[in-house]
TORKOLDO-353752 format. One record per residue (C-alpha): x, y, z. Coordinates in steps of 0.05 Angstrom, whole numbers, plus 32768, in hexadecimal, padded with zeros to 4 digits. Layout:
XYZ...
//
This chain:
870C820D704086C281FB7045869282337034867682517073862A825D7076861682A1705C85D882A6708785F882C770C485CF830270DB85FC833A70F385EC83587137860C8399712085FB839C70D5860983E770D0864D83E370F1868D83DF70C886D583F070D586DB842B710586EF846F70EA872A846E711A8747843070F9873A844D70B4875A849170C08796847470E687A0844270AE879D847A707A87CE84A470A287FF846B70A487F5845D705A880484A37043883584B7707A880784EC7098880C850670DF87D684E0710687AB850F7130876E84E37124876E84AB7158877084C171A087B284A971BC87F284CB71D3883284C471A9885F84CD71E68874849C721C884D8490725C886B849B72A188AF847872A888A1846672F18861844372DB8888841972A988BA840672DF888183F3730E886183C672DA88A483A572CD88AE839C7318886B837973228874834E72E488B8833672FE889C832A7343886B82F97324882A832173278815830272E587D882D872F3878E82EA72F8877C83257324873C8322734C8700832D731F86F08373733A87398387733C876F83877371875C83A773B3879783D873B7878283F87375873983FB7387874C841B73CA8777844E73A6873D84607379870D846673B4873D849573D6874684BF739786FB84C9738A86EF84D873D38723850F73D18710852C738D86C48525738F86B2851D73D8868F84DA73D086A0849673EE869F845673C586A9841173E586E683F173C386C983AC73CE868383B673B1868383F6738886C483FA736086D783CB7326871783CC72FD870A83C372B3873483B97274872783FF725B86EC842E725B86CB840E721E86C383CB724186A983ED727F867584127255866183D27232865B83AB7273863183E27293860183E5725985FC8399725485EF8394729E85B083BE729E859583C87257855F8398723F853A839271FE851683D271EA853483FB722385448441720B858784617217859184AC720B85D384BD71E785EB850371DA860A850B7195863F8511717C864F84D471A6868984A471AE867F846A717F867B843071B1863A844871D286078435719D862283EF718C862283DD71D685D983F171DC85C583CE719C85E8838D71AE85BD838C71EC857E839A71C2857583DE71E1855F841C71BA858F845771B4856B849A71B8859584D1719A8595851971B185C28549718B85EF857771B385E685C071A0862085DA7176864D86017178865485F871C3863985B171C2860A85BB71FD85D0858F7214858A85A97207856985907247852385A2722E852D857171F58544853C722685058545725084DA853C721284FE84FC71FF84F584DB724384C084A5724884B38465727084E4843E7243851F846D7254854F8440727A85908466727585AF84A9726485F884A9724D862384E77258866C84F472478694852C726686C78545725286AA8533720F86C6850C71D686C68523719E86B4856C71AC86DE857E71E886A1859D720B8693859272558654858D727E864785C372B2862985C472F785E885DB72D885E9859F72AA85F1857172E685B88593730B858C858B72CE859D854272CA858E853B73148549855A730A8534853072CF854984EF72EF852A84FD733384F484CB73458505849E730A852B845D73038557847972CB85A0846372CF85D9849172BC861884797299864C84B0729F868984AA727386BE84D3729686FE84B77279871B84FD726D870B851472B4874F853472C087588551727A873185917284874885D872788743862272898737861572D386F585F372C486DF85C172F986CE857A72E28685857072F4868585267302864485057314866984F1735386618538736C8616852E736D85FE84F7739D85BA84F1737D85DB84E4733A861284B7735585E08489737585C4847773308604847973078639844E72E88676847B72E286AF846672B486F8847C72B78738846D7291877F846372A9879584657260877D84AD7256879B84C4729887DF84A2729487EC84A4724887E6845A723A87A6844D721487C1840B71F987C283ED723E877683EF723F876C83FD72898732842072AA86FE841872E186B4842172F18694843E732F864C842F734086218424737E862083DD739885E083C6737585F883DF7331863F83C4733C8623837F734C8601837D7308863E839C72E6866A83657301863A832E72ED8647834372A58690835A72AC86A7831572C5869082F3728686AC8327725686F38327727186F0830C72B8872B833672D0875B836D72BA87A7836F72B087C7835E72F3880C837F72F387EF83C072D787BD83C3731087F483BF7345881D83F3731F87E38424731C87D384197366881984307376881B846A734487D98487735B87FD849D739B881C84D3737087DE84FE736B88018535734488028508730787B7850E72FF87AD8551732287DD857472F187C3855072B387948588729F87CD85BA729D87F88589727787C48581724087AE85CA724087F585DB722C87EF85AC71F187AA85C771DE87C4860E71DF880285FB71B787D685DB718287A78617718087E18647717B87FC861E714287BC8625711987B1866E712A87A4869570EA8792865670C38752864E709C8734862070D0870286397103870C8625714C86EB86267190871E860F71C4870E85CC71E386FB85CF722D87108588723B87288545721E8765854471F0873E855271B187348594718C86FF85A07157871185CA711B86DC85E570EC86EA85E870A186AA8606708586D28642706B87008613704486D385E2701F868C85C7701B86A5857F70188688854B704686B38545708486C184FB707586DC850F70308702854B7049872485247081873E84F2704E87568529701F8777854F7058879C850F706B87B38501702487C38547700B87D7856E704A87F18534707387C8853A70B38795850670C78756851870EF871284FB70FE86D3851770DB86A1852771118665850F70E9867884C770F9866584D47142861C84DE712C85EE84A5711A85D484CF70DF861A84E970CD8608853170D9863D855C70B9864F859F70DA869085A470B286BA859270EF86F7856770F88713854B7139875E855071478782852D718087B6855971A287D0852371D28811852771AB8858854071B48865858971A4888F857371698853854C714C882485867159885485B8713A885B859070FB8810858570F787FD85CE7100883185E470CD880E85B6709B87C985CF70AE87E0861670A387EA8605705A87A085F6704F
//
């Protein structure tokens, strides 16, 4: 094979293989229980599988319309109107996407130009920064205040300047399991008033929220919604992350720009899955009861580690639980996560990888979107630490 030129300049020189791939690979290699990557180990809804099969066999296997099929967009419009009291036009303000990550990338690409600043709250999901950097924007990092992982809004105000183009929020939050409150939304409303700042709200865990806490979507706040891209995930809601299905809501002007980009990334999203979800969304209990479903799993996991050497603050949302290990060892979290996988047999994600400076609070993230049998075996192992 001819030698390829070695002068290629990487657009993401600091980016390597993701920690999720590394830890899942290690778990497979050593036969550990994988609580690292965020995906369920149980089957999705049987009716949904039958619906997909039905639409495949009926021949719904060609390109869907670029924004998504109308029945699904109409079902989403009806859902958000009922839940959040806001009306979105299915034709011009709702776009079906192949997963939340693509929707986030398309939204950032649509509006971020060279040297635009984007505020990110850390620890943050790992796709945010690369999307900004690929568009020559500048990520501005603000650290959430541990142990509750709250936003310091005074710090946010100090970091705002004429170059601030976007603020990214994520609630319920990955990796910490924290949630934003009504006060947080009011603060965000105040600091963006009379500005052209765009909000990108990652709400893929909207229904996975516990202890009777209300999900404070930006959709509940008209002054925020009018400047926001809001991203959701079918995969998180219906237990099929591998299908890569999600959607983005935004006012017409923002959606127009979103679709300009989206059409050249993927053009359209899986057709039979869209029809299947449009039908299944009529069963509202499947998403309305999701919080209780996952709270049972969270509580089962917490009960299983009760009395262990790990410290814990119960997650308020998402299907991730942080465990502190500062009473166990002074090792870096990246090193301890690997040792825990190899020696104890449970894989997790070190939280420092969600910071651009790898800040280490001696915390590991565990995914409890697993069967009770998996969680029981994992917690029995963690009790041996």
